[in-house]
C-alpha positions as CSV (number, residue, x, y, z in Angstrom):
1,M,-24.6,-39.2,14.9
2,N,-23.6,-39.7,18.8
3,K,-22.3,-36.2,19.5
4,T,-24.1,-33.1,18.9
5,T,-22.9,-30.7,16.2
6,K,-22.4,-27.1,17.3
7,F,-21.9,-25.8,13.5
8,S,-24.2,-26.1,10.8
9,P,-22.9,-27.4,7.5
10,E,-23.2,-23.9,5.9
11,V,-21.1,-22.3,8.8
12,R,-18.5,-25.1,8.3
13,E,-18.4,-24.6,4.5
14,R,-18.0,-20.7,5.0
15,A,-15.2,-21.2,7.5
16,V,-13.3,-23.6,5.1
17,R,-13.8,-21.3,2.2
18,M,-12.4,-18.4,4.3
19,V,-9.3,-20.4,5.3
20,L,-8.7,-21.5,1.7
21,E,-9.0,-17.9,0.5
22,Q,-6.8,-16.5,3.1
23,R,-4.3,-19.2,2.9
24,G,-2.0,-17.4,0.6
25,E,-1.8,-14.4,3.2
26,H,-0.4,-16.5,5.8
27,G,2.9,-18.4,6.2
28,S,0.9,-21.8,6.4
29,L,-2.4,-23.5,6.5
30,W,-2.1,-23.7,10.3
31,S,-1.6,-19.8,10.6
32,A,-4.6,-19.2,8.5
33,V,-6.7,-21.7,10.5
34,Q,-5.6,-20.1,13.8
35,S,-6.4,-16.7,12.7
36,I,-10.1,-17.5,11.3
37,A,-11.2,-20.1,14.1
38,P,-11.8,-17.5,16.8
39,M,-14.1,-15.6,14.4
40,I,-16.2,-18.8,13.8
41,G,-16.0,-19.6,17.5
42,C,-14.2,-22.9,17.4
43,V,-10.9,-24.1,18.3
44,P,-8.3,-24.2,15.7
45,N,-7.9,-28.1,15.6
46,T,-11.7,-28.3,14.8
47,L,-11.5,-26.0,11.7
48,Y,-8.1,-27.6,10.8
49,E,-9.9,-31.0,10.6
50,W,-12.8,-29.4,8.5
51,V,-10.3,-28.0,6.1
52,R,-8.6,-31.5,5.8
53,R,-11.8,-33.2,5.2
54,H,-12.8,-30.8,2.6
55,E,-9.3,-31.4,0.8
56,V,-9.8,-35.2,0.9
57,D,-13.4,-34.9,-0.4
58,A,-12.2,-32.6,-3.2
59,G,-9.4,-35.1,-4.1
60,E,-6.6,-32.7,-3.1
61,R,-5.4,-35.0,-0.1
62,E,-5.1,-38.7,0.2
63,G,-7.6,-40.4,2.2
64,V,-11.2,-41.8,2.4
65,T,-13.9,-39.4,1.4
66,T,-17.0,-38.7,3.4
67,A,-19.3,-40.5,1.0
68,E,-17.0,-43.5,1.0
69,R,-17.0,-43.5,4.7
70,E,-20.8,-43.4,4.8
71,R,-21.2,-46.2,2.3
72,V,-18.9,-48.4,4.3
73,K,-20.7,-47.7,7.5
74,A,-23.9,-48.6,5.7
75,L,-22.6,-51.8,4.4
76,E,-21.1,-52.6,7.8
77,R,-24.5,-51.9,9.3
78,E,-26.1,-54.1,6.6
79,V,-23.7,-57.1,7.2
80,R,-24.4,-56.9,11.1
81,E,-28.1,-57.2,10.3
82,L,-27.7,-60.1,7.8
83,R,-25.6,-62.0,10.2
84,R,-28.2,-61.4,13.0
85,A,-30.9,-62.8,10.7
86,N,-28.8,-65.7,9.8
87,E,-28.4,-66.6,13.3
88,I,-32.1,-66.5,14.0
89,L,-32.7,-68.5,11.0
90,K,-30.2,-71.2,12.1
91,L,-31.8,-71.6,15.5
92,A,-35.3,-71.7,14.0
93,S,-34.1,-74.4,11.6
94,A,-32.5,-76.3,14.3
95,F,-35.6,-76.1,16.6
96,F,-37.9,-77.1,13.7
97,A,-35.6,-80.0,12.9
98,Q,-35.5,-81.3,16.6
99,A,-39.4,-80.8,16.6
100,E,-39.7,-83.0,13.5
101,L,-37.3,-85.7,15.0
102,D,-39.3,-85.9,18.3
103,R,-42.5,-86.1,16.3
104,R,-41.1,-89.0,14.3
105,L,-40.0,-90.9,17.4
106,K,-43.3,-90.7,18.9
């Protein structure tokens, strides 16, 4: 991960759980987030994104789950590596084919 994470997964889970538990006591999800975010020490937008990510992962909201996103990243990384390997093999093949032609012409 490129950016450092200030909050541990346990803190994130507890904060999301607090929002979900207190959601009914507030007029909206956003107001619940705004009341809990200062207790955690984060900005409301950050906590709201954690709640949305939890809802997607739980199947309560449309979107790509964290597991699917990680799988796609891993597959994209593998494709990049395979393409790089193919390019190296193509160059090596061309080099050896040229060397064989040069050997035959001598």
